[in-house]
N, C-alpha and C positions, 0 to 999 in steps of 0.2 A: 504494500500500500504506500503510495507516494505522499509527499508532503501536503499536497492539496486535499487529498482524501482524508488524511489524518486531521488536518485543520478543521474540515467540515464535521467530522465525527466529534471532535472536541467541542465545536460550537453547539452542536445539537445537544450534547450532554450538559454543557454549561448553561445554555439558555433554558433548557427544560427544567433544570434544577432551580433556576432563579425564581420561578413562581412559588415554590415551596419556601424559599428563603424569605421572600416578601411576606408570605402568610405567617411564617414563624415570627418575624419581627413585629408584625401587626398584633399577633396574639400576645406578644410581650409588652403591648401598649406603647410601642414606638409609633409616633404620629406619622401619618401618610406623607405629609410635607417634609418631615425630617428625613424619612427614607429617601425620597427623591433628591433632596438637597445634598445630603451627605454622600450618596452614591456618585453624584456628579462632581462634588467637591473633591472626592478621592480621585476621580478619573481626570479631572481638569489638567493637572500638570502633564500627564501623558498626552492629552489632546493638544495642549500648547506646543509640546515638543514635535508632534506630528505636523502641525501647521507650520512650525518654524522650519522643519526639514524640507517641507514642500514649498517653502518660500511664499507662504500665504496662498492666495487665490489670484494669480496674475490676471490682469485684464478685467477685474470685477467692476462692472458698471454700477451706477446708482440703483438702477432697476434690479440688478442681480443682488446687490447688498440688501435691498428691501426684502427680496425673496428669502435670503438667508436669515434675516431677522425674524420674519414671520414663521418660517419653517422651524427655526430654533425654538420659538415659543410653543409651537404646536407639538413638537416631539418631546421636549423636556417638561414643559408645564402641562399641556393638554393630555398627552399620552400617559405620562408617568403618574401624574396626580390622579387622573381618573382611574387608571389601573389600580393604584394603591388604595384609593378610597373605596372602590367597588369590591376589591378583594377582601376587605375587612368584613363584608357582609355575605361572602360566599366562600366556596372552597378554591384552593389554588388550581385544581383540575378544571373546574368550570371556567375560571378566569382564563386559563390557557386556551381553552376551546373557543371562547368568545373572541379573544385576541386573534386567534387564527383566522377570523373572518375578515381581517384587514385587506387581504388581496381582493376579495369580492367587492368590498366598498371602493377600493381604488379603481377597479374595472368599471364599476357603475359610474363613478365620477368621470372617468376618462371617456366613457361612451356618452354621457350627458353633455360634456363640454366639447364633444366632437374631436377628441384627441385620439380616438381609436374607432375602428369599424366594428360593429357588433355582428356576430355570426351565430348561426344556430347552436353550435356547441357552447358558446358563451352563455346564451340564454338558458340552455338546459343545465349547464354546470352551476350557474348562479342560482337558478331555481332550487336545485338540490341543496346548495350551501345555505340559502335563506331558510329552507325548511329545517335543516340541521341546527342552525343557531337558534331558531324558534323553539325547537325541542329542548335544547340545552338550557335556554333561559327559563322556559316554563316548567319543565319536568325533570331537568338534570339532577336536582338535589334529592329527588325522591319524595319530597314533601308535597302536600296538596297545594295547588297553585294559589298564590296569594301575593299581595304587595311585598310582604316581608321576604318571601322566598325568591321573588324576582328582582328585588331592589338591587342587590349586589351585581348580578349579571347585567342589568339594564344600565347601571352606572359604568361598568366596565366597557359596555358597547361604545361609550364615548371615546375610548382609547383607540380602537381601530378606525373610527371616524377621523380622529385627529391625525392618525398616521396616513390615512388615505389623502387627506388634504395636504399633508406634508409632501407626499410623493408627487402629487399633481403640481404643487407650487415649485418644487425643485426640478421637475422634469426638463425645462429648457436649459438648465445649467449642466446637465449630466455629461454632455459631449464636450464641454469646454473646460472642465476642471477635474483634477484628480479626485476620485471618489472618496478616498480615505480622508483627504484634506478637507473636502466639503463636509463630510460627516463630522470631523473635528470642529470645524467652524460653527456649524449649526448647534453642536453640543455646547460649545463655549458661550455663544451668545444666549443660548437658551437658559443657562444658569442664572443670568440676571433676572429672568422672569420668576425665579423661585425666591428672590429676595423678600417679597411681601410675606412669604410663609415663614420667615425666620422669626422665632419667638423664644420665650424663656425655655420652652421644652427642648428646643434645639441644643441649647447649651447644656441642659440637664442630660440629654441623650448622650452627648459626647463625654461629659465629665463622669456620669454614673453608669456608663455602658459596662455590662459584664463582658467577660472574655468571649462568651458565645455571641453576644450581640455585635461586638467589634468584629469578630470573624465573619459574621453574616454580612455586615455592611461592607467589609473588604471584598467579600465574594462578589457583591453587586457592583462595587466601584471598579475593582481591578479586573476580575474575571468576566463578569457578564457585560460590562460596559466597554472598558478599554480593550482588553484582550479579545473579547468577543468580536468587536469590529475589525481588529487586525486579522484575526484568524479567518473571518468571513471574507475579507479582502484577498487573503492568500488563496483560499479555496476558489473564489470567483475568478481570479486571474489564471489559476492553474487549470481549471476545468471548464470555464465558461459558464454563463448564466443558466443555460438550459439544464446542464448536468448538476450544477450546484443547487439549484432549486429543489431537485429531487430529494436531497438530504433533509430539507426543512420540513417536509411532511411528517417526519418522525418526532418533531419537537413536542407537539401537543399530546400525542399518545404517551410519550415518555414522561411528560410533565404530570399527566393524570396518574401514571404508575408510581412515580416518585411521591406524589402527594398521598397516595393510598398507603405506600410502604412506610414512609418517614413520618407523616403526620396522622396516619390512621383515617384518612378521608374515605367516605363511602363512595364506591363506584356502582352506580345503578345501571340497569339495562337501558333506561332512557338516555343516560349520559353516554353510554357506549354507542347507541344508535345515532344520537345527535352528532357525536364526534366523527363517526364514520361518514355521515352525510356532509358535514362541514368540510372535512379534509378531502374527501372524494370529489365533492362538487367543485371545490377550488382547483384541485388538480386537473379536473376536466376542463374547467373554464379558463384557467390561466395560461398554461404553456403549450397546450397540444397543438393549436392551430396558428399560433403566432409565428411569423417568419423569424429566423434566428437574428437577423439584423435588428429588427424592432425590439426583440426581447433584450438584446444587449444594451440598448439605450435605456430600457425601462428597469433593468434589474441591476442594482449596484450596492444598495445599502443593506445592512443586516440589522435585524432586530428580532428578539425572541418572539416566536409564536406564529409569524406569518411566513411569507415565502418570497425569496429573491429580493429584488429591490423592495418588494412589499413584504419583507420579513419584519414583522412587528414584534416586539418583544419587550421583555421586561428589563 
């Protein structure tokens, strides 16, 4: 197995585990905002080094800069805050399957804005994925459908929506800038959007963190955020987007498994059915009929839980 394959295997495991890490921190009463802020504060020096090595983003216009700012706010604040807040009220496994819906949302936005042509396979795949996420949200917990049981998954749905907007906004920049440097730039500017969430609990989280909590935060900052992006970039360059995307379909199933084994989360038949429909529908809709050249333009960033450029994650 070459370096690209090993990198992608590592990414799948790291990103799948991050959902349980977030849930464990939330269960320890670490605030959702503190988790997002501290994970990016930990990763920030590495992102700054990446951007420095790439000599920034040469030729960045004012319009490009505006896109980077908005995209940074969407991915760091919108995606991670909604994921963290929603996961407090649901399981890590359900959260991972809802986040896996990000590519479907990205495709719908692309079709709506005329950025892509819709084809029968897209329609069929998206319909299956929509049905799957509806099952996960409504019945995945095994509880009777109620606002309380659906609250968490519905909040988490805002995360893939944020990621879809992030993808569409950055799409014009993908062919003109280094992908890893662009990811570093959006991550760094997005950190400033978390400043309003700094409060006394943030200081307390740092000063009173147990060894376990510190290790979990380092996992998110160093492994899931910084190293995850680097490994995804290595795999993407080595195998190309079409083959790299195939690995990402394992993230959510593995996340559900880790949540069940490590956190003792219940895996219901409805959750399994919904998960199969989400992942299968997206696999059918996303990469099957897209020409390789188009996919290469659209697939570049990595994030836990979704696929390709549309890999959304924690």
